C-alpha positions as CSV (number, residue, x, y, z in Angstrom):
1,M,-13.2,-42.6,118.4
2,N,-15.7,-40.6,116.3
3,K,-16.7,-37.1,117.6
4,K,-20.2,-35.7,117.0
5,I,-20.7,-32.0,116.1
6,T,-23.9,-30.5,117.6
7,L,-26.4,-28.8,115.4
8,G,-25.7,-25.5,117.1
9,L,-22.0,-25.7,116.5
10,C,-22.6,-26.6,112.9
11,I,-24.8,-23.5,112.4
12,S,-22.2,-21.3,114.1
13,L,-19.4,-22.6,111.8
14,V,-21.6,-22.0,108.7
15,A,-22.4,-18.4,109.9
16,I,-18.7,-17.7,110.5
17,C,-17.7,-19.0,107.0
18,C,-20.4,-16.8,105.4
19,T,-19.3,-13.7,107.4
20,V,-15.6,-14.3,106.4
21,T,-16.6,-14.8,102.7
22,Y,-18.7,-11.7,102.7
23,V,-15.9,-9.6,104.3
24,L,-13.3,-10.9,101.8
25,S,-15.6,-10.4,98.8
26,T,-16.5,-6.9,99.9
27,T,-12.9,-5.9,100.5
28,I,-11.8,-7.2,97.1
29,A,-14.7,-5.5,95.4
30,L,-14.0,-2.2,97.1
31,N,-10.3,-2.4,96.2
32,T,-11.1,-3.2,92.5
33,Y,-13.7,-0.4,92.5
34,N,-11.2,2.1,94.0
35,E,-8.5,1.1,91.5
36,K,-11.0,1.6,88.6
37,I,-12.0,5.0,90.0
38,A,-8.4,6.0,90.3
39,G,-7.7,4.9,86.7
40,I,-10.7,6.9,85.4
41,G,-9.6,9.9,87.3
42,E,-6.1,9.7,85.9
43,R,-7.5,9.3,82.4
44,E,-9.8,12.3,82.8
45,A,-6.9,14.4,84.1
46,F,-4.8,13.3,81.1
47,Y,-7.5,14.2,78.5
48,T,-8.3,17.5,80.2
49,K,-4.6,18.4,80.1
50,Y,-4.3,17.4,76.5
51,Q,-7.3,19.5,75.5
52,E,-6.0,22.4,77.5
53,I,-2.7,22.3,75.6
54,D,-4.4,21.6,72.3
55,S,-6.8,24.6,72.7
56,F,-4.0,27.0,73.7
57,V,-1.8,25.9,70.7
58,R,-4.7,26.1,68.2
59,N,-5.7,29.6,69.4
60,N,-2.2,31.1,69.5
61,F,0.2,29.2,67.3
62,I,1.2,31.3,64.3
63,G,2.1,28.3,62.1
64,E,0.0,25.5,60.5
65,I,-0.5,22.3,62.3
66,D,0.2,19.0,60.4
67,E,-2.7,17.1,61.9
68,N,-1.4,13.7,60.8
69,G,2.1,14.5,62.0
70,L,0.6,15.6,65.4
71,I,-1.2,12.3,65.8
72,V,1.8,10.3,64.9
73,N,4.0,12.1,67.3
74,V,1.5,11.6,70.1
75,F,1.7,7.8,69.6
76,D,5.5,8.0,69.2
77,G,5.7,9.9,72.5
78,Y,3.7,7.1,74.2
79,M,6.1,4.4,73.0
80,T,9.1,6.5,73.9
81,G,7.6,7.1,77.4
82,I,7.6,3.4,78.3
83,S,11.5,3.4,78.2
84,D,11.8,0.3,76.0
85,K,14.4,0.9,73.4
86,Y,12.6,-1.5,71.0
87,A,9.2,0.1,71.5
88,K,8.0,2.0,68.5
89,Y,4.9,3.1,66.7
90,L,4.7,2.4,63.0
91,T,2.3,4.2,60.6
92,A,0.6,2.0,58.0
93,D,3.3,2.8,55.4
94,E,6.1,2.2,57.9
95,Y,4.5,-1.1,58.9
96,Y,4.3,-2.1,55.2
97,D,8.1,-1.4,54.9
98,F,8.7,-3.3,58.1
99,Q,6.9,-6.3,56.7
100,Q,8.9,-6.1,53.5
101,N,12.2,-6.1,55.4
102,E,11.1,-9.0,57.5
103,S,10.1,-11.0,54.5
104,G,13.5,-10.5,52.9
105,S,11.9,-9.6,49.6
106,F,10.4,-6.3,48.6
107,I,9.6,-4.0,45.7
108,T,12.1,-1.2,45.3
109,A,14.1,0.8,42.7
110,G,17.1,-0.3,44.6
111,M,18.0,2.5,46.9
112,I,18.2,2.8,50.7
113,T,17.5,6.4,51.6
114,E,17.2,8.8,54.5
115,P,16.3,12.5,54.9
116,E,19.3,14.9,54.3
117,N,20.0,18.0,56.3
118,G,19.5,20.3,53.3
119,G,15.8,19.2,53.0
120,Y,16.5,16.6,50.3
121,I,16.9,12.8,50.4
122,K,20.3,11.1,50.6
123,V,21.1,7.7,49.2
124,T,22.8,5.6,51.9
125,D,23.2,2.3,50.0
126,V,22.3,0.6,46.7
127,Y,21.1,-3.0,46.4
128,E,23.1,-5.3,44.1
129,N,21.6,-6.1,40.7
130,S,18.9,-3.4,41.1
131,S,17.8,-0.8,38.7
132,A,19.6,1.9,40.7
133,A,22.9,-0.1,40.7
134,E,22.6,-0.7,36.9
135,I,22.5,3.0,36.1
136,G,25.3,3.9,38.5
137,I,23.5,5.5,41.5
138,A,25.7,5.3,44.5
139,A,25.7,5.9,48.2
140,G,26.1,9.6,48.9
141,D,24.0,10.8,45.9
142,I,21.4,13.4,46.8
143,I,17.9,13.1,45.4
144,T,16.5,16.5,44.7
145,E,13.4,15.7,42.6
146,V,10.9,12.8,42.4
147,E,8.7,12.6,39.4
148,G,9.7,16.1,38.3
149,V,8.7,17.8,41.7
150,S,11.3,19.4,43.9
151,I,11.6,17.7,47.3
152,L,11.8,21.2,48.8
153,E,8.3,21.8,47.4
154,S,6.7,18.5,48.1
155,G,8.4,17.8,51.4
156,V,10.6,14.8,52.4
157,G,7.8,12.7,53.7
158,K,5.7,12.8,50.5
159,A,8.8,12.4,48.4
160,L,9.9,9.2,50.3
161,N,6.3,7.9,49.8
162,N,6.5,8.6,46.1
163,L,9.7,6.5,45.8
164,R,7.4,3.5,46.5
165,G,5.3,1.9,43.8
166,D,4.2,-1.3,42.1
167,E,6.5,-3.8,40.6
168,G,7.5,-2.9,37.0
169,T,6.5,0.7,37.2
170,R,8.9,3.6,36.3
171,L,10.4,6.0,38.8
172,N,11.9,9.4,37.6
173,I,14.3,11.1,39.9
174,T,16.9,13.9,39.7
175,T,20.2,13.4,41.7
176,L,23.1,15.6,42.6
177,R,26.7,14.4,42.9
178,D,29.6,16.7,43.4
179,G,27.6,19.6,42.1
180,V,26.5,17.8,38.9
181,E,22.8,17.2,38.4
182,A,21.6,14.1,36.5
183,K,18.1,12.8,35.6
184,H,17.4,9.0,35.9
185,T,14.5,6.7,35.1
186,L,14.5,3.6,37.3
187,I,12.3,0.5,37.3
188,R,10.8,-0.7,40.5
189,Q,11.5,-4.4,40.9
190,R,11.3,-7.2,43.5
191,I,14.6,-7.6,45.3
192,D,15.7,-10.3,47.6
193,I,17.8,-9.0,50.5
194,V,21.0,-11.0,50.7
195,T,21.9,-11.6,54.4
196,V,24.3,-14.5,53.9
197,R,27.4,-14.5,51.8
198,G,29.9,-17.3,51.7
199,V,33.1,-18.4,50.1
200,V,35.4,-21.5,50.4
201,Y,39.1,-21.0,51.0
202,G,41.0,-24.3,50.7
203,D,39.1,-26.6,53.1
204,V,37.5,-23.8,55.2
205,G,34.0,-22.5,54.6
206,Y,33.4,-18.8,55.5
207,L,29.8,-17.6,56.1
208,R,29.1,-13.9,56.7
209,I,25.6,-13.4,58.3
210,T,24.3,-9.8,58.3
211,G,20.8,-10.3,59.6
212,F,17.8,-12.6,60.1
213,N,14.9,-12.3,57.8
214,R,12.5,-14.9,56.3
215,L,15.1,-15.7,53.5
216,T,18.2,-15.9,55.7
217,D,17.9,-19.6,56.6
218,I,17.3,-20.5,52.9
219,Q,20.4,-18.6,51.8
220,F,22.4,-20.0,54.7
221,L,21.5,-23.6,54.1
222,N,22.0,-23.4,50.4
223,L,25.6,-22.1,50.9
224,F,26.3,-24.5,53.7
225,D,25.2,-27.5,51.6
226,E,27.5,-26.3,48.7
227,M,30.4,-26.1,51.2
228,E,29.8,-29.6,52.5
229,T,29.6,-30.9,49.0
230,A,32.9,-29.1,48.3
231,G,34.5,-31.1,51.2
232,V,35.2,-28.3,53.7
233,K,36.7,-29.5,57.0
234,G,35.4,-26.6,59.1
235,I,33.2,-23.5,59.2
236,I,33.7,-19.9,60.2
237,M,30.5,-18.0,61.0
238,D,30.9,-14.3,61.0
239,L,28.3,-12.6,63.2
240,R,30.0,-9.3,63.8
241,G,27.6,-6.3,63.7
242,T,24.7,-8.7,63.3
243,G,21.3,-8.4,65.0
244,G,17.9,-9.7,64.0
245,M,14.5,-10.2,65.6
246,L,13.2,-13.2,63.7
247,L,13.3,-16.6,65.5
248,T,12.3,-19.0,62.7
249,P,15.4,-18.7,60.5
250,V,17.6,-19.1,63.7
251,K,15.8,-22.4,64.5
252,N,16.0,-23.7,60.9
253,M,19.8,-22.9,60.7
254,L,20.5,-24.6,64.0
255,N,18.5,-27.6,62.9
256,R,21.3,-28.3,60.4
257,F,23.9,-28.7,63.2
258,I,22.0,-30.0,66.3
259,G,19.8,-33.1,66.7
260,N,16.6,-33.4,68.7
261,A,17.0,-30.9,71.6
262,A,15.4,-27.9,73.4
263,L,17.9,-25.1,72.7
264,A,16.4,-21.8,74.0
265,T,13.9,-20.4,76.4
266,A,12.1,-17.1,76.9
267,E,11.0,-15.6,80.2
268,D,8.0,-13.2,80.1
269,K,7.0,-10.4,82.6
270,F,5.2,-13.0,84.8
271,K,8.4,-15.1,85.0
272,N,6.9,-17.8,82.9
273,T,9.5,-19.8,80.9
274,T,8.8,-21.2,77.5
275,N,10.9,-23.3,75.1
276,I,11.2,-21.2,71.9
277,I,13.7,-23.3,69.9
278,T,13.5,-27.1,69.6
279,T,15.4,-28.8,66.8
280,D,14.8,-32.2,65.2
281,G,17.7,-32.5,62.9
282,S,18.0,-36.1,61.8
283,T,21.5,-35.8,60.3
284,P,23.3,-32.9,62.0
285,S,26.7,-31.8,60.6
286,D,29.7,-32.6,62.7
287,L,32.0,-30.0,61.2
288,P,33.9,-27.9,63.7
289,I,32.7,-24.3,64.0
290,V,34.3,-21.0,64.9
291,A,32.0,-18.0,65.4
292,L,33.1,-14.3,65.3
293,I,31.3,-11.7,67.4
294,N,31.9,-8.1,68.6
295,K,30.2,-5.4,70.6
296,D,27.6,-5.0,67.8
297,T,26.5,-8.6,67.7
298,S,23.1,-8.5,69.3
299,N,19.8,-10.2,70.0
300,F,19.2,-13.4,68.1
301,A,22.7,-13.3,66.6
302,E,23.9,-13.6,70.2
303,L,21.5,-16.4,71.0
304,F,22.7,-18.2,67.8
305,A,26.3,-18.0,68.9
306,A,25.5,-19.0,72.5
307,I,23.6,-22.1,71.3
308,L,26.4,-23.1,68.9
309,R,28.9,-22.9,71.8
310,D,26.6,-24.7,74.3
311,F,25.4,-27.5,72.1
312,K,28.0,-27.7,69.3
313,N,31.2,-26.8,71.2
314,A,31.8,-23.9,68.8
315,Q,34.7,-21.7,69.6
316,I,34.0,-18.0,69.8
317,V,36.5,-15.3,68.8
318,G,36.3,-11.5,69.1
319,T,35.1,-9.2,71.8
320,A,32.1,-9.3,74.2
321,S,28.7,-9.0,72.4
322,A,26.0,-6.4,73.1
323,G,24.2,-8.3,75.8
324,D,20.7,-7.8,74.3
325,A,18.5,-10.7,75.0
326,T,15.2,-9.1,74.1
327,M,12.3,-10.7,72.3
328,T,9.8,-8.4,70.7
329,K,6.2,-8.6,69.5
330,T,4.5,-6.4,66.9
331,Q,0.8,-5.8,67.2
332,V,-1.1,-4.6,64.1
333,L,-3.8,-2.0,64.9
334,R,-7.2,-1.6,63.2
335,D,-6.1,1.1,60.8
336,G,-3.1,-0.9,59.5
337,S,-0.5,0.9,61.8
338,A,1.4,-1.2,64.4
339,I,3.3,-1.0,67.6
340,T,6.3,-3.1,68.7
341,I,7.3,-3.8,72.3
342,S,9.7,-6.1,74.2
343,I,7.8,-9.1,75.7
344,A,10.5,-11.5,77.0
345,K,14.1,-12.2,77.7
346,V,15.8,-15.1,75.8
347,K,18.7,-17.4,76.6
348,S,20.3,-20.6,75.6
349,A,18.8,-23.5,77.5
350,A,22.3,-24.7,78.6
351,S,23.8,-21.5,80.0
352,A,23.1,-18.7,82.4
353,G,22.2,-16.1,79.8
354,F,23.8,-13.0,78.3
355,D,21.3,-10.2,79.0
356,G,23.3,-7.1,80.0
357,T,26.6,-8.9,80.1
358,G,27.0,-10.1,76.5
359,I,28.6,-13.3,75.3
360,Q,32.2,-13.6,76.5
361,P,34.5,-15.0,73.7
362,D,36.7,-18.1,74.3
363,F,39.4,-16.1,72.6
364,I,39.4,-12.3,73.2
365,V,40.9,-10.5,70.2
366,D,40.8,-6.7,69.8
367,M,40.6,-5.2,66.4
368,T,43.6,-3.4,65.0
369,A,42.1,-3.0,61.5
370,P,38.6,-2.6,60.1
371,V,36.3,-5.6,59.9
372,E,36.9,-7.3,56.5
373,T,34.0,-6.6,54.1
374,D,35.6,-8.1,50.9
375,I,35.1,-11.8,51.3
376,T,37.0,-12.4,48.1
377,N,40.2,-11.2,49.8
378,I,40.0,-13.0,53.2
379,E,43.3,-14.9,52.8
380,N,45.2,-11.5,52.6
381,T,43.1,-9.7,55.2
382,N,44.4,-7.5,58.0
383,D,41.3,-8.4,60.1
384,T,42.9,-9.7,63.3
385,Q,39.8,-11.5,64.6
386,L,39.3,-13.3,61.3
387,K,42.9,-14.3,61.2
388,K,42.6,-15.8,64.7
389,A,39.5,-17.7,63.6
390,F,41.4,-19.3,60.8
391,D,44.2,-20.2,63.2
392,I,41.9,-21.8,65.7
393,L,39.9,-23.7,63.0
394,G,43.2,-25.1,61.7
395,S,43.6,-27.0,65.0
396,L,40.0,-28.1,65.0
397,K,39.5,-29.2,61.4
398,Q,38.6,-32.8,60.7
399,P,41.5,-34.9,59.3
């Protein structure tokens, strides 16, 4: 039976709805307004305190203030203050170097350097086939002069900047080794960072992956194809000590082993989940795989290992990995500087995740000798984890 609503009741209902809407709208507006006022007050207090400190320092400090250094340290302090181990502020020069490292190819005279306690610059490593390698510069050498100017005079920051330059240009440096001084002229050149090395032992292919940049997948796939052509029956992937923050090479490498599948997800601060790796490999390899990991295997290297186990039945040997499932994002600022922060947690789509716990190996093997670095001598290695990987692969290899 239909019920009729009187005009008076209808007007009353409309009035009640309007009143409720007004109250809700007013409450929300007031809360938003109060939040904004509180934010403004906090900002005013911050700037007032900063000006108070700055004024006192400038009026009383007996030294000279490095204005650029002061600004950089303020931004560094902000990024440190958010308690994100991946958060960092990069100056324009630092961001340029960051881009070069990510690209996997950069212009250099061939040296990796860092500030040294005595106020000079120390060479920590030398790239293969570089100008520095050709003239005999080695890790441990101390650079004392750049372009004829003592680093004690120019300062380490300026000297490091002067090591950079355009491709094909000369770089003059003075080094110190065991008390003996030497002058060198190097040529800046474009160097590809080698992050994948491989060798075939009998019917086993060994691939050592040391990072993930934009050339890693190309280097990996070229070596893997050569190994398949050589007729290997199984693959050992060594991920010990490996990290990496680039996702694209991981996806391209997995595409060679896994057909059409959604392999990994990322969860952001709002608990939104997104597929981040989907493969479409038309002819995936069916070679058995053993992966090596240790406590220094982190980030996308961990994800890579987890996916190989979940979707390719790879066997994992070593010790528990770092448990770092962080995805980061780098935001370029207007002046060419940049900031990096953590934005999500990643995991294999087929397992519970490894954040904070690490990947637990199928075969736990503690190290009783250093990790093998000479891939030409693997058959005679004392590396217990690598030996175990060969043993396991022997039982998994295709006939």
